[in-house]
TORMIBA-93277 format. One record per residue (C-alpha): x, y, z; residue in three letters. Coordinates in steps of 0.25 Angstrom, whole numbers, padded with zeros to 4 digits. Example, Ala and Ser with C-alpha at 12.3 -4.5 7.8 and 13.67 -1.06 7.14 Angstrom:
<pts>
{east=0049; north=-0018; up=0031; aa=ALA} .
{east=0055; north=-0004; up=0029; aa=SER} .
</pts>
This chain:
<pts>
{east=-0025; north=-0077; up=-0051; aa=MET} .
{east=-0025; north=-0080; up=-0066; aa=PRO} .
{east=-0014; north=-0089; up=-0072; aa=GLU} .
{east=-0003; north=-0083; up=-0080; aa=ILE} .
{east=-0003; north=-0089; up=-0094; aa=PRO} .
{east=0010; north=-0097; up=-0097; aa=PRO} .
{east=0014; north=-0088; up=-0109; aa=SER} .
{east=0007; north=-0075; up=-0108; aa=PRO} .
{east=0007; north=-0066; up=-0120; aa=ARG} .
{east=-0003; north=-0055; up=-0118; aa=ARG} .
{east=0002; north=-0046; up=-0106; aa=LEU} .
{east=-0002; north=-0034; up=-0099; aa=ALA} .
{east=0009; north=-0026; up=-0094; aa=PHE} .
{east=0009; north=-0017; up=-0081; aa=LEU} .
{east=0021; north=-0008; up=-0078; aa=GLY} .
{east=0025; north=0006; up=-0077; aa=THR} .
{east=0040; north=0010; up=-0077; aa=PRO} .
{east=0051; north=0009; up=-0087; aa=ASP} .
{east=0056; north=-0005; up=-0083; aa=VAL} .
{east=0042; north=-0010; up=-0085; aa=ALA} .
{east=0041; north=-0003; up=-0099; aa=ALA} .
{east=0053; north=-0012; up=-0103; aa=GLY} .
{east=0046; north=-0024; up=-0099; aa=THR} .
{east=0034; north=-0021; up=-0107; aa=LEU} .
{east=0042; north=-0018; up=-0119; aa=ARG} .
{east=0049; north=-0031; up=-0118; aa=ALA} .
{east=0036; north=-0039; up=-0117; aa=LEU} .
{east=0031; north=-0033; up=-0130; aa=VAL} .
{east=0044; north=-0035; up=-0137; aa=ALA} .
{east=0043; north=-0050; up=-0133; aa=ALA} .
{east=0030; north=-0051; up=-0140; aa=GLY} .
{east=0020; north=-0051; up=-0128; aa=PHE} .
{east=0006; north=-0044; up=-0130; aa=ASP} .
{east=0004; north=-0033; up=-0121; aa=VAL} .
{east=-0010; north=-0027; up=-0123; aa=PRO} .
{east=-0010; north=-0018; up=-0110; aa=ILE} .
{east=0000; north=-0011; up=-0102; aa=VAL} .
{east=-0004; north=-0005; up=-0088; aa=ILE} .
{east=0004; north=0006; up=-0082; aa=THR} .
{east=0003; north=0017; up=-0072; aa=ARG} .
{east=-0006; north=0029; up=-0076; aa=ALA} .
{east=0002; north=0041; up=-0082; aa=ASP} .
{east=0008; north=0050; up=-0072; aa=LYS} .
{east=0005; north=0064; up=-0072; aa=ARG} .
{east=0017; north=0073; up=-0073; aa=ARG} .
{east=0010; north=0086; up=-0069; aa=SER} .
{east=-0004; north=0092; up=-0068; aa=ARG} .
{east=-0010; north=0092; up=-0082; aa=GLY} .
{east=0003; north=0086; up=-0088; aa=GLY} .
{east=0003; north=0073; up=-0096; aa=ALA} .
{east=0004; north=0060; up=-0089; aa=GLY} .
{east=0017; north=0052; up=-0089; aa=GLU} .
{east=0016; north=0038; up=-0094; aa=ALA} .
{east=0023; north=0026; up=-0088; aa=SER} .
{east=0035; north=0020; up=-0095; aa=PRO} .
{east=0026; north=0007; up=-0097; aa=VAL} .
{east=0015; north=0016; up=-0103; aa=LYS} .
{east=0025; north=0022; up=-0113; aa=VAL} .
{east=0030; north=0009; up=-0117; aa=ALA} .
{east=0016; north=0003; up=-0119; aa=ALA} .
{east=0012; north=0014; up=-0127; aa=LEU} .
{east=0024; north=0013; up=-0136; aa=ASP} .
{east=0021; north=-0002; up=-0138; aa=LEU} .
{east=0007; north=0001; up=-0141; aa=GLY} .
{east=0001; north=-0006; up=-0129; aa=ILE} .
{east=-0012; north=0000; up=-0122; aa=PRO} .
{east=-0009; north=0006; up=-0108; aa=VAL} .
{east=-0017; north=0008; up=-0096; aa=THR} .
{east=-0015; north=0011; up=-0081; aa=SER} .
{east=-0027; north=0003; up=-0076; aa=LYS} .
{east=-0023; north=-0011; up=-0072; aa=VAL} .
{east=-0037; north=-0017; up=-0073; aa=ASP} .
{east=-0036; north=-0015; up=-0089; aa=ASP} .
{east=-0027; north=-0027; up=-0089; aa=VAL} .
{east=-0040; north=-0036; up=-0086; aa=LEU} .
{east=-0045; north=-0034; up=-0100; aa=ASP} .
{east=-0032; north=-0034; up=-0107; aa=ALA} .
{east=-0033; north=-0049; up=-0110; aa=GLY} .
{east=-0018; north=-0052; up=-0106; aa=VAL} .
{east=-0012; north=-0065; up=-0101; aa=ASP} .
{east=-0003; north=-0058; up=-0091; aa=LEU} .
{east=0000; north=-0045; up=-0084; aa=GLY} .
{east=0015; north=-0041; up=-0083; aa=VAL} .
{east=0018; north=-0031; up=-0072; aa=VAL} .
{east=0031; north=-0023; up=-0071; aa=VAL} .
{east=0033; north=-0012; up=-0061; aa=ALA} .
{east=0019; north=-0008; up=-0063; aa=PHE} .
{east=0018; north=-0001; up=-0049; aa=GLY} .
{east=0003; north=-0005; up=-0046; aa=GLN} .
{east=-0003; north=-0017; up=-0039; aa=LEU} .
{east=-0011; north=-0026; up=-0048; aa=ILE} .
{east=-0025; north=-0028; up=-0041; aa=LYS} .
{east=-0030; north=-0042; up=-0039; aa=PRO} .
{east=-0042; north=-0042; up=-0048; aa=HIS} .
{east=-0032; north=-0039; up=-0060; aa=VAL} .
{east=-0023; north=-0051; up=-0055; aa=LEU} .
{east=-0035; north=-0060; up=-0055; aa=ASP} .
{east=-0037; north=-0058; up=-0070; aa=VAL} .
{east=-0023; north=-0055; up=-0076; aa=VAL} .
{east=-0011; north=-0063; up=-0071; aa=PRO} .
{east=0001; north=-0054; up=-0069; aa=MET} .
{east=0016; north=-0055; up=-0067; aa=VAL} .
{east=0025; north=-0044; up=-0062; aa=ASN} .
{east=0040; north=-0041; up=-0065; aa=VAL} .
{east=0045; north=-0038; up=-0051; aa=HIS} .
{east=0058; north=-0032; up=-0048; aa=PHE} .
{east=0063; north=-0040; up=-0036; aa=SER} .
{east=0066; north=-0054; up=-0031; aa=LEU} .
{east=0052; north=-0056; up=-0025; aa=LEU} .
{east=0048; north=-0057; up=-0014; aa=PRO} .
{east=0059; north=-0046; up=-0011; aa=ARG} .
{east=0054; north=-0033; up=-0014; aa=TRP} .
{east=0040; north=-0034; up=-0017; aa=ARG} .
{east=0033; north=-0021; up=-0020; aa=GLY} .
{east=0035; north=-0008; up=-0027; aa=ALA} .
{east=0050; north=-0005; up=-0027; aa=ALA} .
{east=0058; north=-0018; up=-0027; aa=PRO} .
{east=0070; north=-0012; up=-0035; aa=VAL} .
{east=0071; north=0000; up=-0026; aa=GLU} .
{east=0070; north=-0008; up=-0013; aa=ARG} .
{east=0080; north=-0018; up=-0017; aa=ALA} .
{east=0090; north=-0007; up=-0020; aa=ILE} .
{east=0087; north=0000; up=-0007; aa=LEU} .
{east=0088; north=-0013; up=0001; aa=ALA} .
{east=0102; north=-0016; up=-0005; aa=GLY} .
{east=0098; north=-0029; up=-0011; aa=ASP} .
{east=0109; north=-0036; up=-0019; aa=ALA} .
{east=0099; north=-0041; up=-0029; aa=GLU} .
{east=0084; north=-0040; up=-0034; aa=THR} .
{east=0077; north=-0046; up=-0046; aa=GLY} .
{east=0065; north=-0048; up=-0054; aa=VAL} .
{east=0053; north=-0057; up=-0052; aa=CYS} .
{east=0042; north=-0060; up=-0061; aa=ILE} .
{east=0030; north=-0063; up=-0052; aa=MET} .
{east=0015; north=-0066; up=-0053; aa=ARG} .
{east=0007; north=-0054; up=-0048; aa=LEU} .
{east=-0003; north=-0056; up=-0037; aa=GLU} .
{east=-0011; north=-0048; up=-0027; aa=GLU} .
{east=0001; north=-0046; up=-0017; aa=GLY} .
{east=0012; north=-0036; up=-0019; aa=LEU} .
{east=0023; north=-0044; up=-0027; aa=ASP} .
{east=0019; north=-0057; up=-0020; aa=THR} .
{east=0016; north=-0066; up=-0032; aa=GLY} .
{east=0024; north=-0078; up=-0037; aa=PRO} .
{east=0036; north=-0076; up=-0045; aa=VAL} .
{east=0039; north=-0082; up=-0059; aa=PHE} .
{east=0054; north=-0079; up=-0060; aa=VAL} .
{east=0064; north=-0070; up=-0053; aa=CYS} .
{east=0078; north=-0065; up=-0057; aa=GLU} .
{east=0088; north=-0059; up=-0047; aa=ARG} .
{east=0095; north=-0046; up=-0051; aa=VAL} .
{east=0107; north=-0040; up=-0043; aa=PRO} .
{east=0106; north=-0026; up=-0038; aa=ILE} .
{east=0119; north=-0019; up=-0043; aa=GLY} .
{east=0126; north=-0009; up=-0034; aa=PRO} .
{east=0122; north=0003; up=-0042; aa=ARG} .
{east=0108; north=-0002; up=-0046; aa=ALA} .
{east=0098; north=0008; up=-0045; aa=THR} .
{east=0083; north=0006; up=-0045; aa=THR} .
{east=0082; north=0010; up=-0060; aa=ASP} .
{east=0093; north=0002; up=-0065; aa=SER} .
{east=0089; north=-0011; up=-0056; aa=LEU} .
{east=0075; north=-0009; up=-0061; aa=ARG} .
{east=0079; north=-0009; up=-0075; aa=ARG} .
{east=0087; north=-0022; up=-0073; aa=GLU} .
{east=0076; north=-0029; up=-0066; aa=LEU} .
{east=0066; north=-0025; up=-0077; aa=ALA} .
{east=0075; north=-0031; up=-0087; aa=ASP} .
{east=0076; north=-0044; up=-0079; aa=VAL} .
{east=0061; north=-0044; up=-0077; aa=GLY} .
{east=0057; north=-0042; up=-0091; aa=THR} .
{east=0066; north=-0054; up=-0095; aa=ARG} .
{east=0060; north=-0063; up=-0084; aa=LEU} .
{east=0046; north=-0059; up=-0088; aa=LEU} .
{east=0048; north=-0061; up=-0103; aa=LEU} .
{east=0055; north=-0075; up=-0100; aa=ASP} .
{east=0042; north=-0079; up=-0092; aa=GLN} .
{east=0032; north=-0074; up=-0102; aa=LEU} .
{east=0040; north=-0081; up=-0114; aa=ARG} .
{east=0043; north=-0094; up=-0107; aa=GLY} .
{east=0030; north=-0096; up=-0100; aa=GLY} .
{east=0027; north=-0090; up=-0086; aa=VAL} .
{east=0033; north=-0099; up=-0075; aa=SER} .
{east=0025; north=-0103; up=-0063; aa=THR} .
{east=0028; north=-0092; up=-0052; aa=PRO} .
{east=0033; north=-0096; up=-0038; aa=ILE} .
{east=0029; north=-0089; up=-0025; aa=PRO} .
{east=0039; north=-0079; up=-0019; aa=GLN} .
{east=0048; north=-0083; up=-0008; aa=SER} .
{east=0056; north=-0076; up=0002; aa=GLY} .
{east=0053; north=-0064; up=0011; aa=GLU} .
{east=0046; north=-0052; up=0004; aa=PRO} .
{east=0051; north=-0038; up=0005; aa=THR} .
{east=0043; north=-0026; up=0000; aa=TYR} .
{east=0048; north=-0015; up=-0009; aa=ALA} .
{east=0039; north=-0003; up=-0005; aa=ALA} .
{east=0038; north=0008; up=-0014; aa=LYS} .
{east=0050; north=0018; up=-0013; aa=ILE} .
{east=0047; north=0031; up=-0006; aa=GLU} .
{east=0055; north=0043; up=-0006; aa=SER} .
{east=0059; north=0040; up=0009; aa=SER} .
{east=0066; north=0027; up=0004; aa=ASP} .
{east=0075; north=0036; up=-0005; aa=LEU} .
{east=0080; north=0046; up=0005; aa=GLU} .
{east=0094; north=0044; up=0007; aa=ILE} .
{east=0099; north=0042; up=0022; aa=ASP} .
{east=0113; north=0046; up=0021; aa=TRP} .
{east=0115; north=0039; up=0035; aa=ARG} .
{east=0114; north=0026; up=0028; aa=ARG} .
{east=0126; north=0020; up=0021; aa=SER} .
{east=0131; north=0024; up=0007; aa=ALA} .
{east=0126; north=0011; up=0001; aa=GLY} .
{east=0112; north=0013; up=0007; aa=GLU} .
{east=0111; north=0027; up=0001; aa=VAL} .
{east=0116; north=0021; up=-0012; aa=ASP} .
{east=0104; north=0011; up=-0012; aa=ARG} .
{east=0094; north=0023; up=-0010; aa=VAL} .
{east=0100; north=0031; up=-0021; aa=VAL} .
{east=0100; north=0019; up=-0031; aa=ARG} .
{east=0085; north=0016; up=-0027; aa=ALA} .
{east=0082; north=0030; up=-0034; aa=GLY} .
{east=0078; north=0044; up=-0031; aa=ARG} .
{east=0086; north=0044; up=-0018; aa=ALA} .
{east=0086; north=0057; up=-0010; aa=TRP} .
{east=0092; north=0066; up=0001; aa=THR} .
{east=0090; north=0080; up=0005; aa=THR} .
{east=0100; north=0092; up=0004; aa=PHE} .
{east=0097; north=0106; up=0010; aa=ARG} .
{east=0082; north=0101; up=0012; aa=GLY} .
{east=0080; north=0097; up=-0003; aa=ALA} .
{east=0079; north=0083; up=-0008; aa=ARG} .
{east=0091; north=0078; up=-0016; aa=LEU} .
{east=0090; north=0066; up=-0025; aa=LEU} .
{east=0102; north=0056; up=-0025; aa=VAL} .
{east=0101; north=0050; up=-0039; aa=LEU} .
{east=0114; north=0043; up=-0040; aa=ASP} .
{east=0126; north=0040; up=-0031; aa=GLY} .
{east=0135; north=0029; up=-0025; aa=GLU} .
{east=0141; north=0025; up=-0011; aa=PRO} .
{east=0155; north=0028; up=-0009; aa=VAL} .
{east=0165; north=0028; up=0003; aa=ALA} .
{east=0163; north=0039; up=0012; aa=ALA} .
{east=0172; north=0051; up=0010; aa=PRO} .
{east=0181; north=0055; up=0022; aa=SER} .
{east=0173; north=0066; up=0030; aa=GLY} .
{east=0160; north=0063; up=0023; aa=SER} .
{east=0152; north=0067; up=0035; aa=GLY} .
{east=0138; north=0064; up=0040; aa=ASP} .
{east=0129; north=0056; up=0031; aa=PRO} .
{east=0124; north=0065; up=0020; aa=GLY} .
{east=0136; north=0074; up=0020; aa=ALA} .
{east=0142; north=0077; up=0006; aa=LEU} .
{east=0157; north=0076; up=0002; aa=THR} .
{east=0156; north=0080; up=-0012; aa=GLY} .
{east=0146; north=0071; up=-0018; aa=ILE} .
{east=0148; north=0060; up=-0007; aa=ASP} .
{east=0137; north=0059; up=0004; aa=VAL} .
{east=0141; north=0053; up=0017; aa=ALA} .
{east=0132; north=0042; up=0022; aa=THR} .
{east=0131; north=0033; up=0034; aa=GLY} .
{east=0142; north=0024; up=0028; aa=ASN} .
{east=0150; north=0029; up=0016; aa=GLY} .
{east=0146; north=0040; up=0006; aa=ALA} .
{east=0137; north=0041; up=-0006; aa=PHE} .
{east=0141; north=0049; up=-0018; aa=THR} .
{east=0131; north=0057; up=-0025; aa=LEU} .
{east=0131; north=0056; up=-0040; aa=ILE} .
{east=0117; north=0062; up=-0045; aa=THR} .
{east=0108; north=0070; up=-0036; aa=VAL} .
{east=0095; north=0078; up=-0039; aa=GLN} .
{east=0092; north=0090; up=-0030; aa=PRO} .
{east=0077; north=0093; up=-0027; aa=GLU} .
{east=0071; north=0100; up=-0039; aa=GLY} .
{east=0083; north=0099; up=-0048; aa=ARG} .
{east=0089; north=0089; up=-0058; aa=ARG} .
{east=0098; north=0078; up=-0055; aa=ALA} .
{east=0113; north=0082; up=-0054; aa=ILE} .
{east=0127; north=0077; up=-0052; aa=VAL} .
{east=0129; north=0076; up=-0037; aa=ALA} .
{east=0142; north=0084; up=-0038; aa=SER} .
{east=0135; north=0095; up=-0045; aa=SER} .
{east=0124; north=0095; up=-0034; aa=TRP} .
{east=0135; north=0095; up=-0023; aa=VAL} .
{east=0142; north=0107; up=-0030; aa=ASN} .
{east=0130; north=0115; up=-0031; aa=GLY} .
{east=0124; north=0112; up=-0017; aa=ALA} .
{east=0137; north=0117; up=-0010; aa=ARG} .
{east=0135; north=0107; up=0001; aa=VAL} .
{east=0139; north=0114; up=0014; aa=ALA} .
{east=0147; north=0106; up=0025; aa=PRO} .
{east=0138; north=0099; up=0034; aa=GLY} .
{east=0126; north=0098; up=0024; aa=GLU} .
{east=0121; north=0084; up=0023; aa=LEU} .
{east=0112; north=0077; up=0013; aa=LEU} .
{east=0099; north=0072; up=0019; aa=GLY} .
{east=0099; north=0082; up=0030; aa=SER} .
</pts>
């Protein structure tokens, strides 16, 4: 693999979402030369409609930086280093053999290697996570790390809020490495765990679980249950002590839902095919009959 220059100045940037766009803007503001940005191809909104650009593409065009969706274009960009932040694609070996790359990874490696480290940390009930700046190699997040920083996971942290916090920490660590001279990376140590891509089934609420476990699923984002055969998104809520006579798991007492241990208060929900709504308004409109359960 090619050596990383001690003080790289000319960077390729590979990323996709909002949090990556913030890092791109910070690199440019810090005076680094970014001649090329690589991001996902525009998403088609509908047949015949205009494509939807990624947040990183929007930021790059605003900064006047050429954008491509082809990773191989980095080979001819004449860069010292590639910087990867939430890119969403594996970089193939023939590219890594030519262009050294570092990744801002949102976990304390080797815990939560893979596609969804933030969501998996919340779902697992981890008390902390962090950010590692790592050298990219062919394996899935197996490369040596330059620096890591721990970040507590607050009791009300969501995937979105925690990812924003980690992105800020990661951007600071990255800039420190690039400005101060890239340090010598050290191999990862410890037992690896893998953060598989989040599937819809991971976010289905099982009301037989404890209120705390339900809460973690909701905070992971896009949690869902069913009511009268239709899907109901639970966008916000919080665990509470179970009200008296709360009934079987999934039973509603006002906006409180009985769980296997405790209850969960609904705050914001989104019925299938409708906009998000305050839970109390949904309950009033649904006219829940005695014995009806969420998730059945």
